[in-house]
N, CA, C and O atoms as a MOPAC input file, in Angstrom:
PM7 MOZYME 1SCF
protein

 N    -39.75900 1   -86.37100 1    31.15700 1
 C    -39.07300 1   -86.49700 1    32.44300 1
 C    -37.90400 1   -87.46700 1    32.27900 1
 O    -38.03000 1   -88.51100 1    31.63800 1
 N    -36.77700 1   -87.10400 1    32.86500 1
 C    -35.59700 1   -87.95400 1    32.79700 1
 C    -35.73200 1   -89.14400 1    33.74200 1
 O    -36.34700 1   -89.05600 1    34.80500 1
 N    -35.14000 1   -90.25500 1    33.32300 1
 C    -35.14900 1   -91.45200 1    34.16300 1
 C    -34.31700 1   -91.21100 1    35.41900 1
 O    -33.39000 1   -90.40000 1    35.40200 1
 N    -34.63800 1   -91.90400 1    36.50200 1
 C    -33.87600 1   -91.72200 1    37.75100 1
 C    -32.37100 1   -91.96100 1    37.58100 1
 O    -31.55900 1   -91.26400 1    38.18900 1
 N    -32.00400 1   -92.94400 1    36.75700 1
 C    -30.57400 1   -93.22500 1    36.57900 1
 C    -29.86700 1   -92.06000 1    35.88800 1
 O    -28.72200 1   -91.74900 1    36.21500 1
 N    -30.54300 1   -91.41500 1    34.93500 1
 C    -29.95700 1   -90.26100 1    34.25200 1
 C    -29.83500 1   -89.09300 1    35.22700 1
 O    -28.82300 1   -88.39300 1    35.24500 1
 N    -30.85900 1   -88.89000 1    36.02500 1
 C    -30.80600 1   -87.83000 1    37.03700 1
 C    -29.66100 1   -88.07000 1    38.02500 1
 O    -28.97700 1   -87.13300 1    38.43800 1
 N    -29.46400 1   -89.33900 1    38.39900 1
 C    -28.38300 1   -89.67600 1    39.32700 1
 C    -27.02400 1   -89.36600 1    38.69900 1
 O    -26.14000 1   -88.83000 1    39.36800 1
 N    -26.85400 1   -89.70200 1    37.41400 1
 C    -25.59700 1   -89.40300 1    36.73700 1
 C    -25.35900 1   -87.89700 1    36.66200 1
 O    -24.24100 1   -87.43500 1    36.88800 1
 N    -26.40000 1   -87.13100 1    36.34700 1
 C    -26.26000 1   -85.67800 1    36.28000 1
 C    -25.87900 1   -85.09900 1    37.64000 1
 O    -25.05300 1   -84.19300 1    37.74100 1
 N    -26.49400 1   -85.63800 1    38.66200 1
 C    -26.18500 1   -85.18300 1    40.01900 1
 C    -24.73800 1   -85.53600 1    40.38000 1
 O    -24.02100 1   -84.73400 1    40.97900 1
 N    -24.32900 1   -86.74200 1    40.00600 1
 C    -22.94600 1   -87.14800 1    40.24800 1
 C    -21.98500 1   -86.22300 1    39.50900 1
 O    -20.95200 1   -85.83300 1    40.05400 1
 N    -22.32000 1   -85.87800 1    38.28800 1
 C    -21.47200 1   -84.98300 1    37.50400 1
 C    -21.28800 1   -83.64800 1    38.22300 1
 O    -20.17900 1   -83.11600 1    38.28000 1
 N    -22.36600 1   -83.11500 1    38.76500 1
 C    -22.27800 1   -81.85500 1    39.50600 1
 C    -21.41500 1   -82.01800 1    40.76300 1
 O    -20.62800 1   -81.13300 1    41.09900 1
 N    -21.56500 1   -83.13500 1    41.44200 1
 C    -20.73700 1   -83.39200 1    42.63000 1
 C    -19.26500 1   -83.46300 1    42.23600 1
 O    -18.41100 1   -82.90200 1    42.92200 1
 N    -18.96900 1   -84.14700 1    41.14100 1
 C    -17.58600 1   -84.27900 1    40.68100 1
 C    -17.01100 1   -82.91500 1    40.30600 1
 O    -15.84600 1   -82.63700 1    40.58800 1
 N    -17.80600 1   -82.07700 1    39.68500 1
 C    -17.34200 1   -80.72700 1    39.35800 1
 C    -17.00300 1   -79.94400 1    40.62800 1
 O    -15.97900 1   -79.26300 1    40.68500 1
 N    -17.85400 1   -80.04100 1    41.63600 1
 C    -17.59000 1   -79.35200 1    42.89600 1
 C    -16.31300 1   -79.88400 1    43.54900 1
 O    -15.50500 1   -79.11700 1    44.07300 1
 N    -16.14400 1   -81.20300 1    43.50900 1
 C    -14.93900 1   -81.80800 1    44.07300 1
 C    -13.70800 1   -81.30200 1    43.33300 1
 O    -12.70600 1   -80.94300 1    43.95200 1
 N    -13.78800 1   -81.27600 1    42.01100 1
 C    -12.65900 1   -80.84500 1    41.19400 1
 C    -12.25800 1   -79.40800 1    41.53200 1
 O    -11.07500 1   -79.11400 1    41.70300 1
 N    -13.22800 1   -78.53100 1    41.62600 1
 C    -12.93000 1   -77.13000 1    41.95400 1
 C    -12.32700 1   -77.01400 1    43.35700 1
 O    -11.31900 1   -76.33300 1    43.54700 1
 N    -12.94100 1   -77.67300 1    44.32900 1
 C    -12.45500 1   -77.59300 1    45.70700 1
 C    -11.06400 1   -78.21500 1    45.84200 1
 O    -10.18500 1   -77.66300 1    46.50300 1
 N    -10.88200 1   -79.37500 1    45.20200 1
 C     -9.59100 1   -80.05500 1    45.28800 1
 C     -8.50000 1   -79.23100 1    44.60900 1
 O     -7.39600 1   -79.11200 1    45.13900 1
 N     -8.79500 1   -78.67000 1    43.45800 1
 C     -7.79900 1   -77.86400 1    42.74800 1
 C     -7.35700 1   -76.67500 1    43.60000 1
 O     -6.16600 1   -76.38000 1    43.69200 1
 N     -8.31800 1   -75.99900 1    44.22100 1
 C     -7.98600 1   -74.85500 1    45.06900 1
 C     -7.14300 1   -75.30400 1    46.26200 1
 O     -6.16400 1   -74.65000 1    46.62100 1
 N     -7.53000 1   -76.42400 1    46.86900 1
 C     -6.78700 1   -76.92900 1    48.02700 1
 C     -5.36300 1   -77.32000 1    47.62700 1
 O     -4.40800 1   -76.98000 1    48.32500 1
 N     -5.22000 1   -78.02500 1    46.51800 1
 C     -3.89700 1   -78.45900 1    46.08300 1
 C     -3.00500 1   -77.27700 1    45.71800 1
 O     -1.80100 1   -77.30600 1    45.97500 1
 N     -3.58600 1   -76.24100 1    45.11900 1
 C     -2.80000 1   -75.04700 1    44.79100 1
 C     -2.20200 1   -74.43400 1    46.06100 1
 O     -1.10300 1   -73.88100 1    46.02600 1
 N     -2.92100 1   -74.53200 1    47.17200 1
 C     -2.38600 1   -73.97500 1    48.41700 1
 C     -1.13000 1   -74.72600 1    48.86700 1
 O     -0.35200 1   -74.20800 1    49.66800 1
 N     -0.93100 1   -75.93700 1    48.35800 1
 C      0.26400 1   -76.73400 1    48.66300 1
 C      1.23600 1   -76.75800 1    47.48200 1
 O      2.19900 1   -77.52500 1    47.48800 1
 N      0.99100 1   -75.93300 1    46.48100 1
 C      1.80600 1   -75.89300 1    45.26100 1
 C      1.83500 1   -77.24200 1    44.53900 1
 O      2.86300 1   -77.65500 1    44.00400 1
 N      0.70000 1   -77.90800 1    44.53600 1
 C      0.55600 1   -79.18100 1    43.82700 1
 C     -0.51900 1   -79.04400 1    42.75800 1
 O     -1.46500 1   -78.27100 1    42.90600 1
 N     -0.36000 1   -79.80600 1    41.68000 1
 C     -1.45300 1   -79.92100 1    40.72300 1
 C     -2.07200 1   -81.30900 1    40.87500 1
 O     -1.57500 1   -82.14000 1    41.63400 1
 N     -3.14300 1   -81.54500 1    40.15800 1
 C     -3.86000 1   -82.81800 1    40.30700 1
 C     -2.99400 1   -84.01400 1    39.94100 1
 O     -3.04200 1   -85.04100 1    40.61700 1
 N     -2.20700 1   -83.89500 1    38.88300 1
 C     -1.34700 1   -85.01100 1    38.46900 1
 C     -0.32500 1   -85.33600 1    39.56100 1
 O     -0.08000 1   -86.50500 1    39.85800 1
 N      0.26600 1   -84.30200 1    40.15400 1
 C      1.23200 1   -84.53300 1    41.22800 1
 C      0.55800 1   -85.16500 1    42.43900 1
 O      1.12500 1   -86.04200 1    43.09100 1
 N     -0.65700 1   -84.71200 1    42.73200 1
 C     -1.39800 1   -85.30900 1    43.84700 1
 C     -1.65600 1   -86.78800 1    43.57500 1
 O     -1.47400 1   -87.62200 1    44.46200 1
 N     -2.07700 1   -87.11900 1    42.35800 1
 C     -2.35200 1   -88.51800 1    42.01600 1
 C     -1.11800 1   -89.38500 1    42.23500 1
 O     -1.21400 1   -90.48500 1    42.77900 1
 N      0.03700 1   -88.88900 1    41.81100 1
 C      1.28100 1   -89.64000 1    42.00400 1
 C      1.58400 1   -89.77300 1    43.49200 1
 O      1.89600 1   -90.86200 1    43.97400 1
 N      1.49100 1   -88.67500 1    44.20600 1
 C      1.76100 1   -88.68000 1    45.64400 1
 C      0.85800 1   -89.68700 1    46.35700 1
 O      1.32400 1   -90.46100 1    47.19200 1
 N     -0.42400 1   -89.67400 1    46.02800 1
 C     -1.37900 1   -90.57200 1    46.67300 1
 C     -1.09000 1   -92.03400 1    46.33500 1
 O     -1.13600 1   -92.89300 1    47.21700 1
 N     -0.79100 1   -92.32400 1    45.06500 1
 C     -0.52400 1   -93.70800 1    44.67100 1
 C      0.78200 1   -94.23100 1    45.26900 1
 O      0.82600 1   -95.34100 1    45.80100 1
 N      1.83100 1   -93.44000 1    45.18000 1
 C      3.13000 1   -93.89100 1    45.70300 1
 C      3.06600 1   -94.02500 1    47.22000 1
 O      3.62800 1   -94.96400 1    47.78300 1
 N      2.38700 1   -93.09600 1    47.88200 1
 C      2.25400 1   -93.17700 1    49.33900 1
 C      1.44700 1   -94.37200 1    49.79900 1
 O      1.74100 1   -94.96200 1    50.83800 1
 N      0.42900 1   -94.73100 1    49.02900 1
 C     -0.44100 1   -95.84900 1    49.40900 1
 C      0.14700 1   -97.20800 1    49.04900 1
 O     -0.14600 1   -98.20600 1    49.70800 1
 N      0.96800 1   -97.25100 1    48.01300 1
 C      1.53100 1   -98.51900 1    47.53000 1
 C      3.04700 1   -98.46700 1    47.64500 1
 O      3.74200 1   -98.11300 1    46.69200 1
 N      3.53100 1   -98.81000 1    48.77700 1
 C      4.98000 1   -98.79300 1    48.98000 1
 C      5.63000 1   -99.74200 1    47.96400 1
 O      5.24500 1  -100.90500 1    47.84500 1
 N      6.60700 1   -99.22800 1    47.24700 1
 C      7.31900 1  -100.06700 1    46.29500 1
 C      6.63700 1  -100.21200 1    44.95400 1
 O      6.92300 1  -101.17000 1    44.23700 1
 N      5.75200 1   -99.31300 1    44.58200 1
 C      5.09400 1   -99.36900 1    43.28400 1
 C      6.13200 1   -99.04200 1    42.20300 1
 O      6.98000 1   -98.16600 1    42.38000 1
 N      6.04600 1   -99.75800 1    41.09200 1
 C      6.98000 1   -99.47500 1    40.00700 1
 C      6.43800 1   -98.35100 1    39.14000 1
 O      5.25600 1   -98.01200 1    39.19200 1
 N      7.32400 1   -97.78900 1    38.34900 1
 C      6.92900 1   -96.71600 1    37.45200 1
 C      5.86400 1   -97.20700 1    36.46900 1
 O      4.90900 1   -96.48500 1    36.18000 1
 N      6.01900 1   -98.41200 1    35.96300 1
 C      5.03800 1   -98.95400 1    35.01800 1
 C      3.68800 1   -99.20300 1    35.68500 1
 O      2.64200 1   -98.91000 1    35.10500 1
 N      3.70900 1   -99.74200 1    36.90100 1
 C      2.45200 1   -99.95000 1    37.63500 1
 C      1.73800 1   -98.62300 1    37.88400 1
 O      0.51400 1   -98.53500 1    37.78600 1
 N      2.51100 1   -97.60700 1    38.20100 1
 C      1.92500 1   -96.28300 1    38.41600 1
 C      1.30900 1   -95.75900 1    37.12600 1
 O      0.18400 1   -95.25800 1    37.13200 1
 N      2.03200 1   -95.86900 1    36.03300 1
 C      1.50900 1   -95.41200 1    34.74200 1
 C      0.22000 1   -96.15000 1    34.39300 1
 O     -0.74000 1   -95.54100 1    33.92100 1
 N      0.20000 1   -97.46700 1    34.62600 1
 C     -1.00300 1   -98.25900 1    34.33900 1
 C     -2.17900 1   -97.82600 1    35.21400 1
 O     -3.30100 1   -97.70600 1    34.72300 1
 N     -1.93400 1   -97.59200 1    36.49400 1
 C     -3.03100 1   -97.23800 1    37.39600 1
 C     -3.54500 1   -95.82700 1    37.12900 1
 O     -4.71700 1   -95.54400 1    37.37600 1
 N     -2.69300 1   -94.94500 1    36.63300 1
 C     -3.11800 1   -93.58400 1    36.31500 1
 C     -3.59800 1   -93.44800 1    34.86800 1
 O     -4.04800 1   -92.38100 1    34.44900 1
 N     -3.49600 1   -94.53600 1    34.12000 1
 C     -3.92800 1   -94.55700 1    32.71800 1
 C     -3.19500 1   -93.51400 1    31.87600 1
 O     -3.81000 1   -92.79100 1    31.09200 1
 N     -1.88000 1   -93.44600 1    32.04700 1
 C     -1.06100 1   -92.54200 1    31.25100 1
 C      0.07300 1   -93.34000 1    30.61400 1
 O      0.34600 1   -94.47600 1    31.00400 1
 N      0.72700 1   -92.73100 1    29.63100 1
 C      1.83200 1   -93.41100 1    28.96400 1
 C      3.08200 1   -93.35300 1    29.83500 1
 O      3.20700 1   -92.51900 1    30.73200 1
 N      3.98900 1   -94.25500 1    29.54400 1
 C      5.23000 1   -94.31000 1    30.31300 1
 C      6.04100 1   -93.02400 1    30.12300 1
 O      6.70000 1   -92.56300 1    31.05500 1
 N      5.99300 1   -92.44600 1    28.92200 1
 C      6.70800 1   -91.19300 1    28.66800 1
 C      6.15900 1   -90.04300 1    29.48500 1
 O      6.92100 1   -89.26100 1    30.05300 1
 N      4.83600 1   -89.93400 1    29.55000 1
 C      4.22300 1   -88.85600 1    30.32700 1
 C      4.52300 1   -89.00000 1    31.81500 1
 O      4.78900 1   -88.01300 1    32.50100 1
 N      4.47800 1   -90.22900 1    32.30500 1
 C      4.73600 1   -90.43300 1    33.72900 1
 C      6.20200 1   -90.13800 1    34.03900 1
 O      6.51400 1   -89.65000 1    35.12500 1
 N      7.09700 1   -90.42500 1    33.10800 1
 C      8.51700 1   -90.14200 1    33.33200 1
 C      8.76200 1   -88.65400 1    33.51000 1
 O      9.51900 1   -88.24900 1    34.39300 1
 N      8.13300 1   -87.84100 1    32.68300 1
 C      8.29800 1   -86.38500 1    32.79900 1
 C      7.75400 1   -85.87800 1    34.13400 1
 O      8.37600 1   -85.04600 1    34.79400 1
 N      6.60100 1   -86.38300 1    34.51700 1
 C      5.99400 1   -85.98300 1    35.78800 1
 C      6.88200 1   -86.39600 1    36.95500 1
 O      7.09300 1   -85.61500 1    37.88300 1
 N      7.39600 1   -87.60800 1    36.91500 1
 C      8.27100 1   -88.08600 1    37.99200 1
 C      9.57300 1   -87.29400 1    38.04700 1
 O     10.09700 1   -87.03500 1    39.13000 1
 N     10.09900 1   -86.90700 1    36.88200 1
 C     11.30100 1   -86.06700 1    36.85400 1
 C     11.05600 1   -84.76600 1    37.61500 1
 O     11.88500 1   -84.34400 1    38.42100 1
 N      9.90800 1   -84.13400 1    37.35000 1
 C      9.58100 1   -82.87600 1    38.03600 1
 C      9.42000 1   -83.09400 1    39.53900 1
 O      9.85400 1   -82.27100 1    40.34500 1
 N      8.79400 1   -84.20800 1    39.90400 1
 C      8.57400 1   -84.46900 1    41.32800 1
 C      9.87400 1   -84.81400 1    42.04300 1
 O     10.03200 1   -84.50200 1    43.22300 1
 N     10.79900 1   -85.45000 1    41.34500 1
 C     12.11700 1   -85.70100 1    41.93900 1
 C     12.85300 1   -84.38300 1    42.17900 1
 O     13.51200 1   -84.21700 1    43.20500 1
 N     12.73900 1   -83.44700 1    41.23600 1
 C     13.38100 1   -82.14200 1    41.39400 1
 C     12.79800 1   -81.38000 1    42.58700 1
 O     13.49400 1   -80.58900 1    43.22200 1
 N     11.51600 1   -81.62100 1    42.88800 1
 C     10.86900 1   -80.99600 1    44.03800 1
 C     11.17000 1   -81.74700 1    45.33400 1
 O     10.71900 1   -81.34400 1    46.40600 1
 N     11.93600 1   -82.84400 1    45.23400 1
 C     12.30100 1   -83.68500 1    46.37200 1
 C     11.07300 1   -84.31100 1    47.04400 1
 O     11.00700 1   -84.40900 1    48.27000 1
 N     10.09600 1   -84.73600 1    46.21800 1
 C      8.90700 1   -85.40000 1    46.74900 1
 C      9.00100 1   -86.91400 1    46.65100 1
 O      8.38400 1   -87.62900 1    47.44000 1
 N      9.76600 1   -87.40400 1    45.68900 1
 C      9.94700 1   -88.85300 1    45.55900 1
 C     11.28200 1   -89.12700 1    44.91300 1
 O     11.95300 1   -88.22900 1    44.40500 1
 N     11.65000 1   -90.40400 1    44.94800 1
 C     12.87000 1   -90.82300 1    44.25600 1
 C     12.62500 1   -92.18900 1    43.63700 1
 O     11.78400 1   -92.96900 1    44.08600 1
 N     13.38000 1   -92.43900 1    42.60800 1
 C     13.34000 1   -93.73200 1    41.92400 1
 C     14.46700 1   -94.59900 1    42.47600 1
 O     15.61000 1   -94.15500 1    42.58900 1
 N     14.13600 1   -95.82000 1    42.81100 1
 C     15.13000 1   -96.77400 1    43.28100 1
 C     15.18800 1   -97.89600 1    42.25100 1
 O     14.18600 1   -98.56800 1    42.00300 1
 N     16.33800 1   -98.09500 1    41.66400 1
 C     16.47700 1   -99.11800 1    40.63000 1
 C     16.47200 1  -100.49900 1    41.26500 1
 O     17.32500 1  -100.81600 1    42.09400 1
 N     15.50500 1  -101.31700 1    40.86900 1
 C     15.42300 1  -102.71100 1    41.30100 1
 C     15.30600 1  -103.57600 1    40.06800 1
 O     14.29800 1  -103.53700 1    39.36100 1
 N     16.32400 1  -104.34400 1    39.81700 1
 C     16.37500 1  -105.17100 1    38.61200 1
 C     16.16900 1  -104.26700 1    37.40400 1
 O     16.98800 1  -103.38300 1    37.15700 1
 N     15.10000 1  -104.46600 1    36.65000 1
 C     14.85400 1  -103.65800 1    35.45200 1
 C     13.81700 1  -102.57300 1    35.69500 1
 O     13.48600 1  -101.82300 1    34.77600 1
 N     13.30100 1  -102.47500 1    36.90600 1
 C     12.22900 1  -101.52700 1    37.19900 1
 C     12.68700 1  -100.41800 1    38.12700 1
 O     13.55400 1  -100.60400 1    38.98100 1
 N     12.08100 1   -99.26900 1    37.93300 1
 C     12.24100 1   -98.16700 1    38.88300 1
 C     11.12400 1   -98.27900 1    39.90400 1
 O      9.94800 1   -98.11500 1    39.57800 1
 N     11.50200 1   -98.55900 1    41.13800 1
 C     10.52800 1   -98.56300 1    42.21700 1
 C     10.49200 1   -97.15400 1    42.78900 1
 O     11.52900 1   -96.52400 1    42.99500 1
 N      9.28600 1   -96.67400 1    43.03900 1
 C      9.11300 1   -95.30400 1    43.50800 1
 C      8.87000 1   -95.27900 1    45.00400 1
 O      8.08800 1   -96.07200 1    45.52600 1
 N      9.53600 1   -94.37200 1    45.68700 1
 C      9.33100 1   -94.16900 1    47.11800 1
 C      9.25600 1   -92.67200 1    47.38800 1
 O      9.88300 1   -91.86800 1    46.69800 1
 N      8.48300 1   -92.31800 1    48.39500 1
 C      8.39800 1   -90.91900 1    48.78400 1
 C      9.62300 1   -90.54000 1    49.60400 1
 O     10.12800 1   -91.33400 1    50.39800 1
 N     10.08500 1   -89.32900 1    49.40100 1
 C     11.15000 1   -88.79500 1    50.24900 1
 C     10.51100 1   -88.37700 1    51.57200 1
 O      9.29600 1   -88.47600 1    51.74000 1
 N     11.32100 1   -87.92100 1    52.48900 1
 C     10.78500 1   -87.44500 1    53.76900 1
 C      9.80500 1   -86.28400 1    53.52900 1
 O      8.73400 1   -86.22800 1    54.13400 1
 N     10.18600 1   -85.37400 1    52.65200 1
 C      9.31100 1   -84.24100 1    52.32100 1
 C      8.01900 1   -84.73200 1    51.65800 1
 O      6.93400 1   -84.23600 1    51.96200 1
 N      8.14300 1   -85.70400 1    50.75700 1
 C      6.97700 1   -86.26300 1    50.08500 1
 C      6.05500 1   -86.99100 1    51.05100 1
 O      4.83300 1   -86.87700 1    50.95000 1
 N      6.62800 1   -87.73400 1    51.98300 1
 C      5.83600 1   -88.46900 1    52.97900 1
 C      5.08100 1   -87.50200 1    53.88300 1
 O      3.91500 1   -87.72700 1    54.20600 1
 N      5.74400 1   -86.43400 1    54.28600 1
 C      5.09200 1   -85.43300 1    55.12600 1
 C      3.92200 1   -84.78500 1    54.38300 1
 O      2.84900 1   -84.58500 1    54.95200 1
 N      4.13700 1   -84.46600 1    53.12400 1
 C      3.07400 1   -83.87200 1    52.30600 1
 C      1.92500 1   -84.86300 1    52.11900 1
 O      0.75400 1   -84.49300 1    52.20000 1
 N      2.27300 1   -86.11700 1    51.87100 1
 C      1.25900 1   -87.18000 1    51.72900 1
 C      0.39100 1   -87.25900 1    52.98300 1
 O     -0.83500 1   -87.32000 1    52.89000 1
 N      1.02400 1   -87.25700 1    54.14800 1
 C      0.28700 1   -87.39900 1    55.40900 1
 C     -0.60300 1   -86.19300 1    55.70600 1
 O     -1.58800 1   -86.31900 1    56.43400 1
 N     -0.27200 1   -85.04200 1    55.15800 1
 C     -1.09300 1   -83.84600 1    55.37900 1
 C     -2.17500 1   -83.68000 1    54.32300 1
 O     -3.32100 1   -83.36900 1    54.64600 1
 N     -1.81700 1   -83.88200 1    53.07600 1
 C     -2.70600 1   -83.54800 1    51.96200 1
 C     -3.73100 1   -84.64300 1    51.66500 1
 O     -4.90400 1   -84.33900 1    51.44400 1
 N     -3.31700 1   -85.89000 1    51.65500 1
 C     -4.21500 1   -86.97100 1    51.25100 1
 C     -5.42200 1   -87.11300 1    52.18700 1
 O     -6.54700 1   -87.17900 1    51.69100 1
 N     -5.24900 1   -87.16200 1    53.50400 1
 C     -6.43800 1   -87.29000 1    54.36800 1
 C     -7.41400 1   -86.11800 1    54.22000 1
 O     -8.62800 1   -86.31800 1    54.22700 1
 N     -6.89200 1   -84.91700 1    54.08900 1
 C     -7.76900 1   -83.75300 1    53.93800 1
 C     -8.51500 1   -83.81600 1    52.61600 1
 O     -9.69800 1   -83.48000 1    52.55600 1
 N     -7.84400 1   -84.23900 1    51.56500 1
 C     -8.49500 1   -84.36700 1    50.26100 1
 C     -9.56200 1   -85.44800 1    50.30500 1
 O    -10.64400 1   -85.26700 1    49.74700 1
 N     -9.27900 1   -86.56600 1    50.95400 1
 C    -10.28400 1   -87.62800 1    51.08600 1
 C    -11.50800 1   -87.11700 1    51.83100 1
 O    -12.64100 1   -87.40400 1    51.44600 1
 N    -11.27900 1   -86.36500 1    52.88700 1
 C    -12.38300 1   -85.80900 1    53.66600 1
 C    -13.20400 1   -84.84200 1    52.81200 1
 O    -14.43400 1   -84.85500 1    52.85900 1
 N    -12.52600 1   -84.01800 1    52.04300 1
 C    -13.19000 1   -83.06500 1    51.15200 1
 C    -14.09600 1   -83.80700 1    50.15900 1
 O    -15.23200 1   -83.39600 1    49.92100 1
 N    -13.58900 1   -84.88700 1    49.59200 1
 C    -14.36200 1   -85.67300 1    48.62700 1
 C    -15.56200 1   -86.32800 1    49.30800 1
 O    -16.67600 1   -86.27700 1    48.78700 1
 N    -15.33800 1   -86.93700 1    50.45900 1
 C    -16.44100 1   -87.59400 1    51.18000 1
 C    -17.54400 1   -86.60400 1    51.53000 1
 O    -18.72700 1   -86.93300 1    51.44000 1
 N    -17.16600 1   -85.39700 1    51.92700 1
 C    -18.15900 1   -84.38400 1    52.28500 1
 C    -19.04400 1   -84.03000 1    51.09200 1
 O    -20.23700 1   -83.77800 1    51.26200 1
 N    -18.48400 1   -84.00900 1    49.90800 1
 C    -19.26700 1   -83.66600 1    48.71600 1
 C    -20.30300 1   -84.74000 1    48.39700 1
 O    -21.36900 1   -84.43500 1    47.86100 1
 N    -19.99800 1   -85.98600 1    48.72200 1
 C    -20.93300 1   -87.07400 1    48.42500 1
 C    -22.10700 1   -87.12700 1    49.39600 1
 O    -23.07800 1   -87.84300 1    49.15200 1
 N    -22.03100 1   -86.38400 1    50.48300 1
 C    -23.14500 1   -86.40100 1    51.43000 1
 C    -24.39700 1   -85.75000 1    50.86500 1
 O    -25.47900 1   -85.88900 1    51.43600 1
 N    -24.26100 1   -85.02900 1    49.73300 1
 C    -25.44000 1   -84.40300 1    49.11300 1
 C    -26.27600 1   -85.42200 1    48.35000 1
 O    -27.42600 1   -85.14500 1    48.00800 1
 N    -25.71300 1   -86.59400 1    48.08200 1
 C    -26.44500 1   -87.62600 1    47.35500 1
 C    -27.30000 1   -88.44000 1    48.31700 1
 O    -26.87400 1   -88.75800 1    49.42700 1
 N    -28.49500 1   -88.76800 1    47.88400 1
 C    -29.37000 1   -89.60200 1    48.70100 1
 C    -28.93800 1   -91.06300 1    48.60100 1
 O    -28.17300 1   -91.43000 1    47.71000 1
 N    -29.42100 1   -91.87300 1    49.49900 1
 C    -29.10400 1   -93.30700 1    49.49400 1
 C    -29.56900 1   -93.94000 1    48.17500 1
 O    -28.85000 1   -94.75600 1    47.59700 1
 N    -30.74100 1   -93.57800 1    47.70600 1
 C    -31.24400 1   -94.15800 1    46.45000 1
 C    -30.38800 1   -93.71600 1    45.26300 1
 O    -30.16400 1   -94.49900 1    44.34000 1
 N    -29.90700 1   -92.46500 1    45.27900 1
 C    -29.03500 1   -92.00900 1    44.18800 1
 C    -27.71600 1   -92.78200 1    44.19600 1
 O    -27.20300 1   -93.16300 1    43.14400 1
 N    -27.18100 1   -93.00800 1    45.38000 1
 C    -25.93600 1   -93.77600 1    45.47900 1
 C    -26.16300 1   -95.20200 1    44.99500 1
 O    -25.32200 1   -95.75800 1    44.29000 1
 N    -27.28900 1   -95.79600 1    45.36600 1
 C    -27.61200 1   -97.15300 1    44.90700 1
 C    -27.74200 1   -97.18700 1    43.38200 1
 O    -27.23300 1   -98.10500 1    42.73900 1
 N    -28.42200 1   -96.19000 1    42.79800 1
 C    -28.53000 1   -96.11100 1    41.34300 1
 C    -27.16100 1   -96.01500 1    40.69200 1
 O    -26.89100 1   -96.68500 1    39.69500 1
 N    -26.29700 1   -95.18200 1    41.25700 1
 C    -24.95400 1   -95.00600 1    40.70200 1
 C    -24.12600 1   -96.27900 1    40.81000 1
 O    -23.38800 1   -96.62300 1    39.88700 1
 N    -24.24600 1   -96.97200 1    41.92700 1
 C    -23.51400 1   -98.23300 1    42.07800 1
 C    -23.98500 1   -99.26100 1    41.06400 1
 O    -23.17800 1   -99.98600 1    40.48200 1
 N    -25.30100 1   -99.32100 1    40.85400 1
 C    -25.84400 1  -100.24100 1    39.84700 1
 C    -25.34700 1   -99.90100 1    38.45400 1
 O    -24.97700 1  -100.79200 1    37.69000 1
 N    -25.33800 1   -98.62900 1    38.12000 1
 C    -24.83300 1   -98.21600 1    36.81000 1
 C    -23.34000 1   -98.47700 1    36.67700 1
 O    -22.86600 1   -98.86400 1    35.60900 1
 N    -22.60600 1   -98.26800 1    37.75200 1
 C    -21.16600 1   -98.53400 1    37.71500 1
 C    -20.89100 1  -100.01600 1    37.48400 1
 O    -19.96700 1  -100.36800 1    36.75100 1
 N    -21.68400 1  -100.88300 1    38.10200 1
 C    -21.52100 1  -102.33100 1    37.87900 1
 C    -21.80000 1  -102.69600 1    36.42500 1
 O    -21.06900 1  -103.48200 1    35.82200 1
 N    -22.87600 1  -102.11300 1    35.86200 1
 C    -23.20900 1  -102.36800 1    34.45300 1
 C    -22.09300 1  -101.88500 1    33.53700 1
 O    -21.73200 1  -102.56100 1    32.57400 1
 N    -21.55300 1  -100.71800 1    33.84100 1
 C    -20.44800 1  -100.18200 1    33.03800 1
 C    -19.22400 1  -101.07200 1    33.14100 1
 O    -18.56500 1  -101.34800 1    32.13800 1
 N    -18.91900 1  -101.52000 1    34.34500 1
 C    -17.78800 1  -102.41400 1    34.55200 1
 C    -17.94100 1  -103.70800 1    33.75200 1
 O    -16.99000 1  -104.17500 1    33.12400 1
 N    -19.14000 1  -104.27900 1    33.78000 1
 C    -19.41300 1  -105.50500 1    33.01800 1
 C    -19.29600 1  -105.25800 1    31.51500 1
 O    -18.76200 1  -106.09400 1    30.78700 1
 N    -19.79400 1  -104.11700 1    31.05300 1
 C    -19.71400 1  -103.79000 1    29.63300 1
 C    -18.26400 1  -103.61100 1    29.17500 1
 O    -17.91100 1  -103.96900 1    28.05100 1
 N    -17.43800 1  -103.05900 1    30.04900 1
 C    -16.04500 1  -102.84400 1    29.69400 1
 C    -15.22500 1  -104.13300 1    29.67700 1
 O    -14.17600 1  -104.20700 1    29.03600 1
 N    -15.71300 1  -105.13600 1    30.38300 1
 C    -14.99900 1  -106.42400 1    30.39100 1
 C    -15.32100 1  -107.14900 1    29.13000 1
 O    -14.83300 1  -108.25800 1    28.91400 1

């Protein structure tokens, strides 16, 4: 028999898979991919985030984020504003409108998927997440 913590992780994995499928389908309806959504959500939530801060928070290289931002600028979703030596990112009017429509619905979609987990499973997952966080430090 598997330990409760292992069962909780497996259950979480299934929830994450369901979220991924549902989110991907939803984002496709807005002509967005997951990477574009991540940028939209981060830039919308953090007014004045720099390109480097965004790359760090998304755990991607500066080169990869530059290509993604180039594509998003062409779609008129965001723009780079030069401040000193950094590019500060801001959403355009079109990007802000998309942010206000897509992000809340995606958050709701994710929250709904977690309702399948029991309180004890969530507690197990939080405990494991704390242990993982400590191990990574």
